[in-house]
C-alpha positions in Angstrom: 110.1 188.2 43.9 108.1 188.4 41.2 105.5 184.6 40.3 106.0 185.4 36.7 106.4 182.1 35.0 110.4 181.5 33.4 110.1 181.1 29.5 112.3 178.4 29.9 109.6 176.0 31.1 107.5 176.8 28.2 110.6 175.6 25.8 109.7 172.4 23.6 111.1 169.2 25.9 114.5 167.0 24.8 117.0 168.5 23.7 115.7 171.7 22.4 115.2 172.7 25.5 118.2 171.5 27.0 119.7 173.8 24.3 118.1 176.5 25.5 118.8 175.8 29.1 122.5 175.9 28.3 122.6 179.3 26.1 120.4 180.9 29.6 123.4 179.7 31.7 126.0 181.3 29.6 123.8 184.3 29.3 126.8 187.2 30.2 124.2 189.5 31.9 121.7 187.0 33.4 123.6 183.1 33.7 125.1 181.4 35.9 128.5 182.8 36.8 130.6 179.9 37.1 129.1 178.5 33.1 130.5 182.0 32.2 133.8 181.2 33.3 134.5 177.9 31.4 136.2 177.4 27.9 136.8 174.1 26.5 139.6 173.8 27.9 138.2 173.8 31.9 135.2 171.6 30.5 137.3 169.1 28.8 138.2 167.3 32.2 134.3 167.2 32.8 133.4 165.5 29.3 136.1 162.7 29.9 134.8 162.1 33.2 130.9 162.0 32.4 132.3 159.3 29.0 134.2 157.1 32.3 130.8 157.5 34.3 129.0 155.9 31.2 131.2 153.4 31.0 130.7 152.3 34.7 127.4 152.5 34.6 127.1 149.6 31.6 129.2 147.8 33.7 127.3 147.3 36.4 124.1 147.4 34.3 122.7 149.8 35.5 120.1 150.7 33.4 118.6 153.9 35.1 121.9 155.1 36.2 123.1 155.2 32.9 120.3 157.1 31.2 121.0 159.5 33.9 124.6 159.8 32.8 124.4 159.5 29.1 122.1 162.5 29.9 125.2 164.7 31.8 127.3 163.5 28.7 124.9 165.2 26.4 125.2 168.1 28.2 129.0 167.9 27.7 128.2 167.9 24.0 125.4 170.7 24.2 128.2 172.9 26.5 130.5 173.0 23.9 128.5 173.5 21.2 127.4 176.5 22.8 130.2 178.0 23.4 131.1 176.9 19.5 128.6 179.1 18.8 129.0 181.9 21.0 132.9 181.7 19.2 131.7 181.3 15.5 133.1 177.9 15.3 129.8 175.4 15.0 126.9 174.8 16.8 125.1 171.9 18.4 123.1 171.6 15.0 126.5 171.6 12.8 127.6 169.3 14.8 124.6 166.8 14.5 125.3 167.8 10.8 128.5 166.7 10.9 128.1 163.2 12.7 125.2 162.4 9.9 127.0 163.3 6.4 129.6 161.1 8.1 127.4 158.3 9.1 126.0 158.3 6.3 129.2 158.5 3.8 131.0 155.6 5.9 127.7 153.5 5.3 127.4 153.3 1.8 126.2 149.2 2.3 123.1 151.0 4.0 122.6 154.6 2.4 124.3 153.8 -1.1 124.1 151.4 -3.6 126.9 148.9 -2.3 126.0 145.5 -1.2 125.2 144.5 2.2 126.7 141.3 1.5 129.7 141.6 3.5 130.7 140.5 6.6 131.2 142.6 10.4 135.2 142.5 9.5 134.9 143.6 5.8 132.5 146.4 6.9 135.4 147.2 9.3 138.2 147.1 6.8 135.9 149.6 5.1 135.4 151.3 7.8 139.6 152.0 8.6 140.1 153.0 4.4 136.8 155.7 5.0 138.9 157.2 8.5 142.3 156.7 6.3 140.7 158.9 3.3 139.6 161.6 5.3 142.4 161.8 7.5 144.2 162.1 4.3 142.0 164.9 3.5 143.1 166.8 6.8 146.9 166.9 5.8 147.6 164.1 8.3 150.3 162.4 6.2 152.0 159.9 8.9 149.9 156.7 10.0 150.2 157.8 13.8 149.2 162.1 13.0 145.8 162.1 14.4 146.3 159.1 17.5 144.6 161.8 20.4 147.1 162.6 22.7 144.8 163.1 25.1 143.4 159.5 25.2 144.4 157.5 28.0 147.9 156.0 28.2 146.4 152.7 27.9 144.2 153.3 25.1 146.3 155.1 23.3 149.2 153.1 23.2 146.7 149.8 21.6 145.8 152.8 19.3 148.9 153.5 18.5 150.1 149.8 17.8 146.6 149.2 15.6 147.6 151.7 13.9 151.5 150.4 13.0 150.0 146.6 12.5 148.0 147.7 9.6 150.7 148.5 7.9 152.7 145.5 9.1 154.9 146.8 11.7 153.4 143.9 14.3 154.2 140.6 15.7 152.8 137.8 13.9 151.4 136.2 17.5 151.1 136.8 20.9 154.5 134.4 21.8 156.5 137.0 20.2 154.7 139.4 22.4 155.4 137.2 25.7 159.2 137.0 24.6 159.6 140.7 24.2 157.8 141.6 27.5 160.3 138.7 29.4 163.1 141.1 27.3 161.9 144.2 29.0 161.0 143.0 32.5 164.8 142.0 32.7 165.7 145.4 31.5 163.3 147.1 33.8 164.9 144.4 37.0 168.6 145.7 35.7 167.7 149.6 35.7 166.1 149.3 39.5 169.0 147.3 40.7 171.5 150.2 39.0 168.8 152.5 41.1 168.6 155.0 38.3 165.1 156.5 38.1 164.9 157.9 34.5 166.5 154.6 32.9 164.1 152.4 35.6 161.0 155.6 34.8 161.5 154.4 30.9 162.0 150.6 31.1 158.9 150.8 33.1 157.3 152.5 30.5 158.3 149.8 27.8 157.1 147.2 29.6 153.6 148.6 30.2 153.5 149.4 26.3 154.5 145.7 25.4 151.9 145.0 27.9 149.1 147.0 26.1 150.2 144.9 22.8 149.9 141.7 24.3 145.9 142.6 25.4 145.9 143.2 21.7 146.7 140.1 21.0 144.9 138.2 23.2 142.0 140.6 21.8 141.4 141.7 25.6 140.6 145.5 26.2 143.4 146.0 28.9 141.5 149.3 30.3 138.5 147.1 31.0 140.5 144.4 32.7 142.7 147.0 34.7 139.2 148.1 35.8 137.8 144.8 36.3 140.8 143.9 38.7 141.0 147.1 40.7 137.6 146.1 41.4 138.4 142.8 42.3 140.7 144.5 44.7 138.2 146.7 46.1 136.2 144.1 46.9 138.5 141.7 48.7 140.1 144.3 51.1 136.9 145.5 51.7 136.4 142.0 52.9 139.8 142.2 55.4 138.1 145.6 56.6 135.0 143.8 57.3 136.6 140.6 58.7 138.5 142.9 61.1 135.4 145.1 61.9 133.8 142.2 63.7 136.5 141.8 65.8 136.3 145.5 67.2 139.8 146.1 65.0 141.3 148.5 62.6 143.5 147.7 59.7 146.1 149.3 61.6 145.9 146.9 64.5 146.6 144.0 61.9 149.9 143.2 59.9 151.1 142.1 56.6 150.9 137.9 57.5 147.2 138.7 58.9 145.8 140.5 55.9 147.4 138.1 53.4 145.4 135.5 54.9 141.9 136.8 55.4 142.8 138.2 51.5 143.6 134.4 50.7 140.4 133.3 52.4 138.2 136.3 50.2 139.6 134.7 47.1 138.7 130.8 48.0 135.5 132.6 49.1 134.4 133.9 46.2 136.2 131.1 43.7 133.5 128.4 45.7 130.9 131.1 45.2 131.9 131.0 41.2 132.2 127.0 41.3 
């Protein structure tokens, strides 16, 4: 074993060092076997996972954890940049140059001659106009052409509806959406009553799609709302487990009626703490 210091420890700190670490990990002869085997498709799920972990740290207001999760997400960008460089497509620097140019182009009120005397809503509209112009240059003719297929379905539903709404294809208010939810619920019940799995699947999807539209009209982030509901369910269910554990019992030793009562108690306790 040699005591010679690895040159990586002499590399500049920060992003340059991270880029060099990734280059070394992907080195065909001296790199890590697992990292060498990866490609864009196999790394993509990790990229999505890291983005969610960033969001989770923000929701928990865990700032030290957020720093680490942002580092993990940055690693994903560097990973894709290295693979792009190996294939001759792009690299980390070209990625940075491209997004920098885009940000400058989309903010003429900051980097150009346009006035800053605009509301946030005005700037948002200008941003969407610029995005539409960019989509046209890429050959995306349809309004929905470039809404990414890989997005989580709930988020993609909202984005599809927002795009359609920009050209006037939208209900005028939440009341009309609620009427549609009633209609879709009735159709789902009918499909289920008819024991038609394919139709039930279709109607359930329709109901979810309209619920996403209602969230948009109510200015609610449906993904965030569902995450909060998941957290609430988890929190209250753990209180059921804890109550039974204090009695030396497991969930399997209980029944639905008792667990419902413990759930209601947990719910009432939370509400009293809030008030």
